[in-house]
PDB file with SEQRES, HELIX, SHEET and CRYST1 records, atoms N, CA, C and O in Angstrom:
SEQRES   1 A   84  MET ASP ASP LYS THR LEU LYS ARG TRP ALA SER GLY PRO          
SEQRES   2 A   84  LEU CYS THR ILE ALA GLN ALA ALA ALA LEU LEU GLY VAL          
SEQRES   3 A   84  SER SER GLN THR VAL ARG ARG MET VAL LEU HIS GLY HIS          
SEQRES   4 A   84  LEU ILE ALA TRP ARG PRO ASN PRO SER GLY GLN LYS ARG          
SEQRES   5 A   84  LEU LEU TYR ARG ARG GLN VAL GLU ASP LEU ALA ALA HIS          
SEQRES   6 A   84  SER GLN SER ARG ALA ILE ARG GLN ALA ARG LEU MET GLN          
SEQRES   7 A   84  ASP THR PHE ASP PHE PHE                                      
HELIX    1 AA1 ASP A    3  ALA A   10  1                                   8    
HELIX    2 AA2 ILE A   17  LEU A   24  1                                   8    
HELIX    3 AA3 SER A   28  LEU A   36  1                                   9    
HELIX    4 AA4 ARG A   56  PHE A   81  1                                  26    
SHEET    1 AA1 2 LEU A  14  THR A  16  0                                        
SHEET    2 AA1 2 LEU A  53  TYR A  55 -1                                        
CRYST1    1.000    1.000    1.000  90.00  90.00  90.00 P 1           1          
ATOM      1  N   MET A   1      -5.301  -0.957  13.323  1.00  0.00           N  
ATOM      2  CA  MET A   1      -4.901   0.417  13.079  1.00  0.00           C  
ATOM      3  C   MET A   1      -5.474   1.276  14.200  1.00  0.00           C  
ATOM      4  O   MET A   1      -6.641   1.139  14.569  1.00  0.00           O  
ATOM      5  N   ASP A   2      -4.662   2.139  14.723  1.00  0.00           N  
ATOM      6  CA  ASP A   2      -5.115   3.016  15.801  1.00  0.00           C  
ATOM      7  C   ASP A   2      -5.419   4.418  15.267  1.00  0.00           C  
ATOM      8  O   ASP A   2      -5.123   4.740  14.116  1.00  0.00           O  
ATOM      9  N   ASP A   3      -6.010   5.234  16.122  1.00  0.00           N  
ATOM     10  CA  ASP A   3      -6.399   6.590  15.710  1.00  0.00           C  
ATOM     11  C   ASP A   3      -5.193   7.448  15.334  1.00  0.00           C  
ATOM     12  O   ASP A   3      -5.273   8.268  14.420  1.00  0.00           O  
ATOM     13  N   LYS A   4      -4.082   7.258  16.036  1.00  0.00           N  
ATOM     14  CA  LYS A   4      -2.878   8.036  15.749  1.00  0.00           C  
ATOM     15  C   LYS A   4      -2.385   7.770  14.321  1.00  0.00           C  
ATOM     16  O   LYS A   4      -2.028   8.694  13.591  1.00  0.00           O  
ATOM     17  N   THR A   5      -2.374   6.505  13.948  1.00  0.00           N  
ATOM     18  CA  THR A   5      -1.944   6.130  12.594  1.00  0.00           C  
ATOM     19  C   THR A   5      -2.887   6.703  11.544  1.00  0.00           C  
ATOM     20  O   THR A   5      -2.445   7.260  10.539  1.00  0.00           O  
ATOM     21  N   LEU A   6      -4.180   6.564  11.783  1.00  0.00           N  
ATOM     22  CA  LEU A   6      -5.165   7.087  10.834  1.00  0.00           C  
ATOM     23  C   LEU A   6      -5.045   8.598  10.701  1.00  0.00           C  
ATOM     24  O   LEU A   6      -5.146   9.124   9.592  1.00  0.00           O  
ATOM     25  N   LYS A   7      -4.834   9.301  11.793  1.00  0.00           N  
ATOM     26  CA  LYS A   7      -4.655  10.755  11.737  1.00  0.00           C  
ATOM     27  C   LYS A   7      -3.412  11.129  10.943  1.00  0.00           C  
ATOM     28  O   LYS A   7      -3.421  12.098  10.183  1.00  0.00           O  
ATOM     29  N   ARG A   8      -2.335  10.352  11.121  1.00  0.00           N  
ATOM     30  CA  ARG A   8      -1.102  10.637  10.366  1.00  0.00           C  
ATOM     31  C   ARG A   8      -1.341  10.450   8.877  1.00  0.00           C  
ATOM     32  O   ARG A   8      -0.908  11.269   8.067  1.00  0.00           O  
ATOM     33  N   TRP A   9      -2.033   9.367   8.513  1.00  0.00           N  
ATOM     34  CA  TRP A   9      -2.340   9.145   7.105  1.00  0.00           C  
ATOM     35  C   TRP A   9      -3.210  10.255   6.551  1.00  0.00           C  
ATOM     36  O   TRP A   9      -2.954  10.769   5.462  1.00  0.00           O  
ATOM     37  N   ALA A  10      -4.241  10.628   7.301  1.00  0.00           N  
ATOM     38  CA  ALA A  10      -5.221  11.630   6.827  1.00  0.00           C  
ATOM     39  C   ALA A  10      -4.621  13.025   6.727  1.00  0.00           C  
ATOM     40  O   ALA A  10      -5.101  13.847   5.946  1.00  0.00           O  
ATOM     41  N   SER A  11      -3.582  13.304   7.503  1.00  0.00           N  
ATOM     42  CA  SER A  11      -2.992  14.647   7.469  1.00  0.00           C  
ATOM     43  C   SER A  11      -2.032  14.828   6.299  1.00  0.00           C  
ATOM     44  O   SER A  11      -1.541  15.932   6.065  1.00  0.00           O  
ATOM     45  N   GLY A  12      -1.764  13.770   5.577  1.00  0.00           N  
ATOM     46  CA  GLY A  12      -0.827  13.844   4.464  1.00  0.00           C  
ATOM     47  C   GLY A  12      -1.510  13.963   3.116  1.00  0.00           C  
ATOM     48  O   GLY A  12      -2.718  14.186   3.032  1.00  0.00           O  
ATOM     49  N   PRO A  13      -0.724  13.811   2.066  1.00  0.00           N  
ATOM     50  CA  PRO A  13      -1.260  13.920   0.707  1.00  0.00           C  
ATOM     51  C   PRO A  13      -2.098  12.701   0.328  1.00  0.00           C  
ATOM     52  O   PRO A  13      -2.062  11.664   0.990  1.00  0.00           O  
ATOM     53  N   LEU A  14      -2.840  12.858  -0.741  1.00  0.00           N  
ATOM     54  CA  LEU A  14      -3.669  11.772  -1.280  1.00  0.00           C  
ATOM     55  C   LEU A  14      -3.064  11.288  -2.574  1.00  0.00           C  
ATOM     56  O   LEU A  14      -2.204  11.956  -3.146  1.00  0.00           O  
ATOM     57  N   CYS A  15      -3.500  10.139  -3.043  1.00  0.00           N  
ATOM     58  CA  CYS A  15      -3.053   9.640  -4.340  1.00  0.00           C  
ATOM     59  C   CYS A  15      -4.180   8.857  -5.003  1.00  0.00           C  
ATOM     60  O   CYS A  15      -5.140   8.445  -4.353  1.00  0.00           O  
ATOM     61  N   THR A  16      -4.041   8.664  -6.289  1.00  0.00           N  
ATOM     62  CA  THR A  16      -5.028   7.899  -7.051  1.00  0.00           C  
ATOM     63  C   THR A  16      -4.627   6.425  -7.043  1.00  0.00           C  
ATOM     64  O   THR A  16      -3.550   6.062  -6.568  1.00  0.00           O  
ATOM     65  N   ILE A  17      -5.500   5.595  -7.569  1.00  0.00           N  
ATOM     66  CA  ILE A  17      -5.177   4.167  -7.664  1.00  0.00           C  
ATOM     67  C   ILE A  17      -3.966   3.940  -8.546  1.00  0.00           C  
ATOM     68  O   ILE A  17      -3.126   3.100  -8.224  1.00  0.00           O  
ATOM     69  N   ALA A  18      -3.853   4.661  -9.645  1.00  0.00           N  
ATOM     70  CA  ALA A  18      -2.703   4.510 -10.538  1.00  0.00           C  
ATOM     71  C   ALA A  18      -1.406   4.912  -9.826  1.00  0.00           C  
ATOM     72  O   ALA A  18      -0.387   4.236  -9.967  1.00  0.00           O  
ATOM     73  N   GLN A  19      -1.441   5.994  -9.076  1.00  0.00           N  
ATOM     74  CA  GLN A  19      -0.252   6.425  -8.333  1.00  0.00           C  
ATOM     75  C   GLN A  19       0.114   5.410  -7.258  1.00  0.00           C  
ATOM     76  O   GLN A  19       1.291   5.116  -7.053  1.00  0.00           O  
ATOM     77  N   ALA A  20      -0.900   4.869  -6.565  1.00  0.00           N  
ATOM     78  CA  ALA A  20      -0.654   3.848  -5.543  1.00  0.00           C  
ATOM     79  C   ALA A  20      -0.017   2.617  -6.178  1.00  0.00           C  
ATOM     80  O   ALA A  20       0.911   2.031  -5.620  1.00  0.00           O  
ATOM     81  N   ALA A  21      -0.517   2.233  -7.339  1.00  0.00           N  
ATOM     82  CA  ALA A  21       0.036   1.070  -8.039  1.00  0.00           C  
ATOM     83  C   ALA A  21       1.511   1.292  -8.372  1.00  0.00           C  
ATOM     84  O   ALA A  21       2.327   0.381  -8.233  1.00  0.00           O  
ATOM     85  N   ALA A  22       1.845   2.499  -8.807  1.00  0.00           N  
ATOM     86  CA  ALA A  22       3.239   2.808  -9.139  1.00  0.00           C  
ATOM     87  C   ALA A  22       4.112   2.754  -7.887  1.00  0.00           C  
ATOM     88  O   ALA A  22       5.226   2.232  -7.931  1.00  0.00           O  
ATOM     89  N   LEU A  23       3.620   3.282  -6.785  1.00  0.00           N  
ATOM     90  CA  LEU A  23       4.387   3.260  -5.534  1.00  0.00           C  
ATOM     91  C   LEU A  23       4.612   1.834  -5.030  1.00  0.00           C  
ATOM     92  O   LEU A  23       5.676   1.521  -4.496  1.00  0.00           O  
ATOM     93  N   LEU A  24       3.623   0.985  -5.201  1.00  0.00           N  
ATOM     94  CA  LEU A  24       3.709  -0.389  -4.717  1.00  0.00           C  
ATOM     95  C   LEU A  24       4.352  -1.343  -5.719  1.00  0.00           C  
ATOM     96  O   LEU A  24       4.731  -2.459  -5.364  1.00  0.00           O  
ATOM     97  N   GLY A  25       4.472  -0.902  -6.969  1.00  0.00           N  
ATOM     98  CA  GLY A  25       5.042  -1.761  -7.996  1.00  0.00           C  
ATOM     99  C   GLY A  25       4.107  -2.889  -8.401  1.00  0.00           C  
ATOM    100  O   GLY A  25       4.550  -3.991  -8.725  1.00  0.00           O  
ATOM    101  N   VAL A  26       2.801  -2.603  -8.380  1.00  0.00           N  
ATOM    102  CA  VAL A  26       1.789  -3.590  -8.764  1.00  0.00           C  
ATOM    103  C   VAL A  26       0.844  -2.949  -9.773  1.00  0.00           C  
ATOM    104  O   VAL A  26       0.988  -1.770 -10.096  1.00  0.00           O  
ATOM    105  N   SER A  27      -0.107  -3.706 -10.264  1.00  0.00           N  
ATOM    106  CA  SER A  27      -1.078  -3.170 -11.215  1.00  0.00           C  
ATOM    107  C   SER A  27      -2.194  -2.416 -10.497  1.00  0.00           C  
ATOM    108  O   SER A  27      -2.392  -2.579  -9.293  1.00  0.00           O  
ATOM    109  N   SER A  28      -2.909  -1.602 -11.237  1.00  0.00           N  
ATOM    110  CA  SER A  28      -4.059  -0.889 -10.684  1.00  0.00           C  
ATOM    111  C   SER A  28      -5.116  -1.874 -10.199  1.00  0.00           C  
ATOM    112  O   SER A  28      -5.781  -1.628  -9.193  1.00  0.00           O  
ATOM    113  N   GLN A  29      -5.273  -2.978 -10.906  1.00  0.00           N  
ATOM    114  CA  GLN A  29      -6.251  -3.993 -10.497  1.00  0.00           C  
ATOM    115  C   GLN A  29      -5.870  -4.591  -9.154  1.00  0.00           C  
ATOM    116  O   GLN A  29      -6.745  -4.873  -8.336  1.00  0.00           O  
ATOM    117  N   THR A  30      -4.591  -4.788  -8.913  1.00  0.00           N  
ATOM    118  CA  THR A  30      -4.133  -5.316  -7.623  1.00  0.00           C  
ATOM    119  C   THR A  30      -4.462  -4.328  -6.512  1.00  0.00           C  
ATOM    120  O   THR A  30      -4.883  -4.734  -5.429  1.00  0.00           O  
ATOM    121  N   VAL A  31      -4.275  -3.040  -6.768  1.00  0.00           N  
ATOM    122  CA  VAL A  31      -4.626  -2.028  -5.761  1.00  0.00           C  
ATOM    123  C   VAL A  31      -6.120  -2.071  -5.495  1.00  0.00           C  
ATOM    124  O   VAL A  31      -6.536  -1.975  -4.341  1.00  0.00           O  
ATOM    125  N   ARG A  32      -6.938  -2.212  -6.530  1.00  0.00           N  
ATOM    126  CA  ARG A  32      -8.387  -2.297  -6.326  1.00  0.00           C  
ATOM    127  C   ARG A  32      -8.753  -3.514  -5.473  1.00  0.00           C  
ATOM    128  O   ARG A  32      -9.644  -3.442  -4.627  1.00  0.00           O  
ATOM    129  N   ARG A  33      -8.056  -4.632  -5.704  1.00  0.00           N  
ATOM    130  CA  ARG A  33      -8.299  -5.820  -4.867  1.00  0.00           C  
ATOM    131  C   ARG A  33      -7.863  -5.578  -3.418  1.00  0.00           C  
ATOM    132  O   ARG A  33      -8.522  -6.041  -2.486  1.00  0.00           O  
ATOM    133  N   MET A  34      -6.774  -4.867  -3.230  1.00  0.00           N  
ATOM    134  CA  MET A  34      -6.295  -4.556  -1.881  1.00  0.00           C  
ATOM    135  C   MET A  34      -7.321  -3.685  -1.143  1.00  0.00           C  
ATOM    136  O   MET A  34      -7.523  -3.836   0.062  1.00  0.00           O  
ATOM    137  N   VAL A  35      -7.957  -2.782  -1.877  1.00  0.00           N  
ATOM    138  CA  VAL A  35      -9.019  -1.955  -1.290  1.00  0.00           C  
ATOM    139  C   VAL A  35     -10.216  -2.837  -0.950  1.00  0.00           C  
ATOM    140  O   VAL A  35     -10.783  -2.734   0.138  1.00  0.00           O  
ATOM    141  N   LEU A  36     -10.594  -3.698  -1.878  1.00  0.00           N  
ATOM    142  CA  LEU A  36     -11.732  -4.593  -1.684  1.00  0.00           C  
ATOM    143  C   LEU A  36     -11.550  -5.484  -0.458  1.00  0.00           C  
ATOM    144  O   LEU A  36     -12.505  -5.742   0.274  1.00  0.00           O  
ATOM    145  N   HIS A  37     -10.324  -5.951  -0.237  1.00  0.00           N  
ATOM    146  CA  HIS A  37     -10.036  -6.839   0.886  1.00  0.00           C  
ATOM    147  C   HIS A  37      -9.695  -6.095   2.177  1.00  0.00           C  
ATOM    148  O   HIS A  37      -9.410  -6.719   3.199  1.00  0.00           O  
ATOM    149  N   GLY A  38      -9.725  -4.766   2.132  1.00  0.00           N  
ATOM    150  CA  GLY A  38      -9.524  -3.990   3.344  1.00  0.00           C  
ATOM    151  C   GLY A  38      -8.074  -3.695   3.701  1.00  0.00           C  
ATOM    152  O   GLY A  38      -7.796  -3.252   4.815  1.00  0.00           O  
ATOM    153  N   HIS A  39      -7.145  -3.931   2.778  1.00  0.00           N  
ATOM    154  CA  HIS A  39      -5.736  -3.666   3.050  1.00  0.00           C  
ATOM    155  C   HIS A  39      -5.398  -2.188   2.865  1.00  0.00           C  
ATOM    156  O   HIS A  39      -4.432  -1.692   3.445  1.00  0.00           O  
ATOM    157  N   LEU A  40      -6.187  -1.491   2.063  1.00  0.00           N  
ATOM    158  CA  LEU A  40      -6.016  -0.065   1.818  1.00  0.00           C  
ATOM    159  C   LEU A  40      -7.378   0.626   1.933  1.00  0.00           C  
ATOM    160  O   LEU A  40      -8.421   0.040   1.642  1.00  0.00           O  
ATOM    161  N   ILE A  41      -7.335   1.876   2.361  1.00  0.00           N  
ATOM    162  CA  ILE A  41      -8.551   2.678   2.474  1.00  0.00           C  
ATOM    163  C   ILE A  41      -8.676   3.535   1.211  1.00  0.00           C  
ATOM    164  O   ILE A  41      -7.727   4.217   0.825  1.00  0.00           O  
ATOM    165  N   ALA A  42      -9.833   3.500   0.579  1.00  0.00           N  
ATOM    166  CA  ALA A  42     -10.081   4.319  -0.609  1.00  0.00           C  
ATOM    167  C   ALA A  42     -11.531   4.797  -0.582  1.00  0.00           C  
ATOM    168  O   ALA A  42     -12.400   4.147  -0.001  1.00  0.00           O  
ATOM    169  N   TRP A  43     -11.773   5.921  -1.206  1.00  0.00           N  
ATOM    170  CA  TRP A  43     -13.131   6.469  -1.286  1.00  0.00           C  
ATOM    171  C   TRP A  43     -13.268   7.280  -2.562  1.00  0.00           C  
ATOM    172  O   TRP A  43     -12.285   7.672  -3.190  1.00  0.00           O  
ATOM    173  N   ARG A  44     -14.526   7.517  -2.925  1.00  0.00           N  
ATOM    174  CA  ARG A  44     -14.834   8.349  -4.088  1.00  0.00           C  
ATOM    175  C   ARG A  44     -15.089   9.770  -3.607  1.00  0.00           C  
ATOM    176  O   ARG A  44     -16.016   9.986  -2.826  1.00  0.00           O  
ATOM    177  N   PRO A  45     -14.298  10.745  -4.044  1.00  0.00           N  
ATOM    178  CA  PRO A  45     -14.542  12.130  -3.617  1.00  0.00           C  
ATOM    179  C   PRO A  45     -15.854  12.674  -4.191  1.00  0.00           C  
ATOM    180  O   PRO A  45     -16.472  13.561  -3.603  1.00  0.00           O  
ATOM    181  N   ASN A  46     -16.271  12.143  -5.332  1.00  0.00           N  
ATOM    182  CA  ASN A  46     -17.532  12.510  -5.935  1.00  0.00           C  
ATOM    183  C   ASN A  46     -18.371  11.232  -5.990  1.00  0.00           C  
ATOM    184  O   ASN A  46     -18.033  10.313  -6.736  1.00  0.00           O  
ATOM    185  N   PRO A  47     -19.458  11.153  -5.214  1.00  0.00           N  
ATOM    186  CA  PRO A  47     -20.228   9.909  -5.134  1.00  0.00           C  
ATOM    187  C   PRO A  47     -20.659   9.337  -6.478  1.00  0.00           C  
ATOM    188  O   PRO A  47     -20.821   8.123  -6.604  1.00  0.00           O  
ATOM    189  N   SER A  48     -20.847  10.178  -7.474  1.00  0.00           N  
ATOM    190  CA  SER A  48     -21.264   9.664  -8.780  1.00  0.00           C  
ATOM    191  C   SER A  48     -20.080   9.402  -9.705  1.00  0.00           C  
ATOM    192  O   SER A  48     -20.267   8.959 -10.838  1.00  0.00           O  
ATOM    193  N   GLY A  49     -18.861   9.673  -9.230  1.00  0.00           N  
ATOM    194  CA  GLY A  49     -17.684   9.492 -10.073  1.00  0.00           C  
ATOM    195  C   GLY A  49     -17.047   8.123  -9.914  1.00  0.00           C  
ATOM    196  O   GLY A  49     -17.407   7.345  -9.030  1.00  0.00           O  
ATOM    197  N   GLN A  50     -16.096   7.850 -10.789  1.00  0.00           N  
ATOM    198  CA  GLN A  50     -15.382   6.574 -10.768  1.00  0.00           C  
ATOM    199  C   GLN A  50     -14.033   6.684 -10.037  1.00  0.00           C  
ATOM    200  O   GLN A  50     -13.524   5.693  -9.513  1.00  0.00           O  
ATOM    201  N   LYS A  51     -13.466   7.887 -10.008  1.00  0.00           N  
ATOM    202  CA  LYS A  51     -12.147   8.086  -9.418  1.00  0.00           C  
ATOM    203  C   LYS A  51     -12.177   7.809  -7.915  1.00  0.00           C  
ATOM    204  O   LYS A  51     -13.111   8.201  -7.216  1.00  0.00           O  
ATOM    205  N   ARG A  52     -11.140   7.129  -7.434  1.00  0.00           N  
ATOM    206  CA  ARG A  52     -10.994   6.855  -6.008  1.00  0.00           C  
ATOM    207  C   ARG A  52      -9.688   7.456  -5.519  1.00  0.00           C  
ATOM    208  O   ARG A  52      -8.695   7.495  -6.244  1.00  0.00           O  
ATOM    209  N   LEU A  53      -9.705   7.918  -4.288  1.00  0.00           N  
ATOM    210  CA  LEU A  53      -8.508   8.458  -3.666  1.00  0.00           C  
ATOM    211  C   LEU A  53      -8.088   7.589  -2.497  1.00  0.00           C  
ATOM    212  O   LEU A  53      -8.916   6.943  -1.855  1.00  0.00           O  
ATOM    213  N   LEU A  54      -6.792   7.581  -2.230  1.00  0.00           N  
ATOM    214  CA  LEU A  54      -6.221   6.817  -1.125  1.00  0.00           C  
ATOM    215  C   LEU A  54      -5.298   7.740  -0.332  1.00  0.00           C  
ATOM    216  O   LEU A  54      -4.878   8.790  -0.819  1.00  0.00           O  
ATOM    217  N   TYR A  55      -4.995   7.332   0.891  1.00  0.00           N  
ATOM    218  CA  TYR A  55      -4.008   8.046   1.693  1.00  0.00           C  
ATOM    219  C   TYR A  55      -2.615   7.624   1.216  1.00  0.00           C  
ATOM    220  O   TYR A  55      -2.237   6.457   1.322  1.00  0.00           O  
ATOM    221  N   ARG A  56      -1.872   8.579   0.696  1.00  0.00           N  
ATOM    222  CA  ARG A  56      -0.537   8.270   0.163  1.00  0.00           C  
ATOM    223  C   ARG A  56       0.372   7.688   1.245  1.00  0.00           C  
ATOM    224  O   ARG A  56       1.141   6.765   0.974  1.00  0.00           O  
ATOM    225  N   ARG A  57       0.291   8.216   2.459  1.00  0.00           N  
ATOM    226  CA  ARG A  57       1.143   7.711   3.540  1.00  0.00           C  
ATOM    227  C   ARG A  57       0.822   6.255   3.869  1.00  0.00           C  
ATOM    228  O   ARG A  57       1.726   5.489   4.202  1.00  0.00           O  
ATOM    229  N   GLN A  58      -0.432   5.866   3.782  1.00  0.00           N  
ATOM    230  CA  GLN A  58      -0.786   4.469   4.027  1.00  0.00           C  
ATOM    231  C   GLN A  58      -0.138   3.586   2.959  1.00  0.00           C  
ATOM    232  O   GLN A  58       0.405   2.520   3.253  1.00  0.00           O  
ATOM    233  N   VAL A  59      -0.209   4.060   1.714  1.00  0.00           N  
ATOM    234  CA  VAL A  59       0.383   3.304   0.610  1.00  0.00           C  
ATOM    235  C   VAL A  59       1.897   3.195   0.816  1.00  0.00           C  
ATOM    236  O   VAL A  59       2.473   2.124   0.620  1.00  0.00           O  
ATOM    237  N   GLU A  60       2.542   4.297   1.209  1.00  0.00           N  
ATOM    238  CA  GLU A  60       3.983   4.276   1.445  1.00  0.00           C  
ATOM    239  C   GLU A  60       4.337   3.350   2.609  1.00  0.00           C  
ATOM    240  O   GLU A  60       5.337   2.634   2.546  1.00  0.00           O  
ATOM    241  N   ASP A  61       3.531   3.357   3.662  1.00  0.00           N  
ATOM    242  CA  ASP A  61       3.759   2.453   4.799  1.00  0.00           C  
ATOM    243  C   ASP A  61       3.653   0.998   4.354  1.00  0.00           C  
ATOM    244  O   ASP A  61       4.468   0.166   4.751  1.00  0.00           O  
ATOM    245  N   LEU A  62       2.658   0.690   3.537  1.00  0.00           N  
ATOM    246  CA  LEU A  62       2.483  -0.669   3.040  1.00  0.00           C  
ATOM    247  C   LEU A  62       3.658  -1.083   2.161  1.00  0.00           C  
ATOM    248  O   LEU A  62       4.124  -2.219   2.237  1.00  0.00           O  
ATOM    249  N   ALA A  63       4.140  -0.154   1.319  1.00  0.00           N  
ATOM    250  CA  ALA A  63       5.285  -0.445   0.453  1.00  0.00           C  
ATOM    251  C   ALA A  63       6.532  -0.725   1.298  1.00  0.00           C  
ATOM    252  O   ALA A  63       7.280  -1.660   1.010  1.00  0.00           O  
ATOM    253  N   ALA A  64       6.754   0.078   2.331  1.00  0.00           N  
ATOM    254  CA  ALA A  64       7.908  -0.138   3.210  1.00  0.00           C  
ATOM    255  C   ALA A  64       7.804  -1.472   3.944  1.00  0.00           C  
ATOM    256  O   ALA A  64       8.798  -2.185   4.081  1.00  0.00           O  
ATOM    257  N   HIS A  65       6.620  -1.808   4.410  1.00  0.00           N  
ATOM    258  CA  HIS A  65       6.409  -3.077   5.108  1.00  0.00           C  
ATOM    259  C   HIS A  65       6.660  -4.243   4.153  1.00  0.00           C  
ATOM    260  O   HIS A  65       7.311  -5.219   4.527  1.00  0.00           O  
ATOM    261  N   SER A  66       6.152  -4.152   2.933  1.00  0.00           N  
ATOM    262  CA  SER A  66       6.346  -5.211   1.947  1.00  0.00           C  
ATOM    263  C   SER A  66       7.821  -5.392   1.612  1.00  0.00           C  
ATOM    264  O   SER A  66       8.300  -6.515   1.457  1.00  0.00           O  
ATOM    265  N   GLN A  67       8.533  -4.276   1.502  1.00  0.00           N  
ATOM    266  CA  GLN A  67       9.955  -4.332   1.184  1.00  0.00           C  
ATOM    267  C   GLN A  67      10.733  -4.980   2.336  1.00  0.00           C  
ATOM    268  O   GLN A  67      11.602  -5.819   2.098  1.00  0.00           O  
ATOM    269  N   SER A  68      10.431  -4.601   3.567  1.00  0.00           N  
ATOM    270  CA  SER A  68      11.162  -5.187   4.696  1.00  0.00           C  
ATOM    271  C   SER A  68      10.855  -6.675   4.829  1.00  0.00           C  
ATOM    272  O   SER A  68      11.736  -7.458   5.185  1.00  0.00           O  
ATOM    273  N   ARG A  69       9.619  -7.071   4.548  1.00  0.00           N  
ATOM    274  CA  ARG A  69       9.258  -8.497   4.592  1.00  0.00           C  
ATOM    275  C   ARG A  69      10.012  -9.270   3.509  1.00  0.00           C  
ATOM    276  O   ARG A  69      10.478 -10.384   3.751  1.00  0.00           O  
ATOM    277  N   ALA A  70      10.131  -8.689   2.329  1.00  0.00           N  
ATOM    278  CA  ALA A  70      10.857  -9.352   1.240  1.00  0.00           C  
ATOM    279  C   ALA A  70      12.341  -9.498   1.597  1.00  0.00           C  
ATOM    280  O   ALA A  70      12.955 -10.520   1.292  1.00  0.00           O  
ATOM    281  N   ILE A  71      12.906  -8.495   2.232  1.00  0.00           N  
ATOM    282  CA  ILE A  71      14.310  -8.560   2.637  1.00  0.00           C  
ATOM    283  C   ILE A  71      14.509  -9.656   3.679  1.00  0.00           C  
ATOM    284  O   ILE A  71      15.474 -10.416   3.601  1.00  0.00           O  
ATOM    285  N   ARG A  72      13.605  -9.745   4.654  1.00  0.00           N  
ATOM    286  CA  ARG A  72      13.707 -10.789   5.674  1.00  0.00           C  
ATOM    287  C   ARG A  72      13.627 -12.176   5.034  1.00  0.00           C  
ATOM    288  O   ARG A  72      14.394 -13.072   5.386  1.00  0.00           O  
ATOM    289  N   GLN A  73      12.713 -12.346   4.109  1.00  0.00           N  
ATOM    290  CA  GLN A  73      12.564 -13.646   3.448  1.00  0.00           C  
ATOM    291  C   GLN A  73      13.800 -13.987   2.613  1.00  0.00           C  
ATOM    292  O   GLN A  73      14.237 -15.137   2.584  1.00  0.00           O  
ATOM    293  N   ALA A  74      14.355 -12.990   1.942  1.00  0.00           N  
ATOM    294  CA  ALA A  74      15.548 -13.225   1.138  1.00  0.00           C  
ATOM    295  C   ALA A  74      16.716 -13.628   2.030  1.00  0.00           C  
ATOM    296  O   ALA A  74      17.487 -14.522   1.681  1.00  0.00           O  
ATOM    297  N   ARG A  75      16.848 -12.971   3.180  1.00  0.00           N  
ATOM    298  CA  ARG A  75      17.930 -13.322   4.109  1.00  0.00           C  
ATOM    299  C   ARG A  75      17.732 -14.735   4.652  1.00  0.00           C  
ATOM    300  O   ARG A  75      18.697 -15.484   4.801  1.00  0.00           O  
ATOM    301  N   LEU A  76      16.504 -15.094   4.944  1.00  0.00           N  
ATOM    302  CA  LEU A  76      16.211 -16.428   5.432  1.00  0.00           C  
ATOM    303  C   LEU A  76      16.583 -17.475   4.385  1.00  0.00           C  
ATOM    304  O   LEU A  76      17.188 -18.498   4.707  1.00  0.00           O  
ATOM    305  N   MET A  77      16.219 -17.214   3.136  1.00  0.00           N  
ATOM    306  CA  MET A  77      16.572 -18.152   2.068  1.00  0.00           C  
ATOM    307  C   MET A  77      18.080 -18.229   1.891  1.00  0.00           C  
ATOM    308  O   MET A  77      18.635 -19.308   1.680  1.00  0.00           O  
ATOM    309  N   GLN A  78      18.738 -17.082   1.980  1.00  0.00           N  
ATOM    310  CA  GLN A  78      20.197 -17.064   1.838  1.00  0.00           C  
ATOM    311  C   GLN A  78      20.830 -17.894   2.939  1.00  0.00           C  
ATOM    312  O   GLN A  78      21.732 -18.687   2.670  1.00  0.00           O  
ATOM    313  N   ASP A  79      20.376 -17.729   4.170  1.00  0.00           N  
ATOM    314  CA  ASP A  79      20.935 -18.481   5.299  1.00  0.00           C  
ATOM    315  C   ASP A  79      20.593 -19.965   5.186  1.00  0.00           C  
ATOM    316  O   ASP A  79      21.429 -20.822   5.470  1.00  0.00           O  
ATOM    317  N   THR A  80      19.371 -20.262   4.774  1.00  0.00           N  
ATOM    318  CA  THR A  80      18.918 -21.642   4.699  1.00  0.00           C  
ATOM    319  C   THR A  80      19.618 -22.424   3.592  1.00  0.00           C  
ATOM    320  O   THR A  80      20.043 -23.561   3.799  1.00  0.00           O  
ATOM    321  N   PHE A  81      19.733 -21.813   2.425  1.00  0.00           N  
ATOM    322  CA  PHE A  81      20.276 -22.532   1.274  1.00  0.00           C  
ATOM    323  C   PHE A  81      21.713 -22.139   0.943  1.00  0.00           C  
ATOM    324  O   PHE A  81      22.320 -22.704   0.033  1.00  0.00           O  
ATOM    325  N   ASP A  82      22.254 -21.173   1.679  1.00  0.00           N  
ATOM    326  CA  ASP A  82      23.632 -20.732   1.489  1.00  0.00           C  
ATOM    327  C   ASP A  82      23.903 -20.416   0.010  1.00  0.00           C  
ATOM    328  O   ASP A  82      24.851 -20.929  -0.585  1.00  0.00           O  
ATOM    329  N   PHE A  83      23.042 -19.552  -0.571  1.00  0.00           N  
ATOM    330  CA  PHE A  83      23.178 -19.173  -1.979  1.00  0.00           C  
ATOM    331  C   PHE A  83      24.431 -18.349  -2.256  1.00  0.00           C  
ATOM    332  O   PHE A  83      25.074 -18.510  -3.293  1.00  0.00           O  
ATOM    333  N   PHE A  84      24.769 -17.475  -1.328  1.00  0.00           N  
ATOM    334  CA  PHE A  84      25.845 -16.521  -1.609  1.00  0.00           C  
ATOM    335  C   PHE A  84      26.989 -16.694  -0.652  1.00  0.00           C  
ATOM    336  O   PHE A  84      27.983 -15.973  -0.741  1.00  0.00           O  
TER     337      PHE A  84                                                      
END                                                                             
């Protein structure tokens, strides 16, 4: 990730783990694992609190990347096995 990308993410809106999960179509626990493994950036706005915030644009970028990867794989399977 470069500084330009990080600045673009940081200049946009924020979202919660639940909102990120809805955008990605996964569970909140999966989003927490993605944060733990470094796939998403999250932080606690209140050090003593439980709530975490994420960059919404990063989540949207990840969702778009996942969707395009799924489409490529589906096309590959279609070509390989001639399903349709």
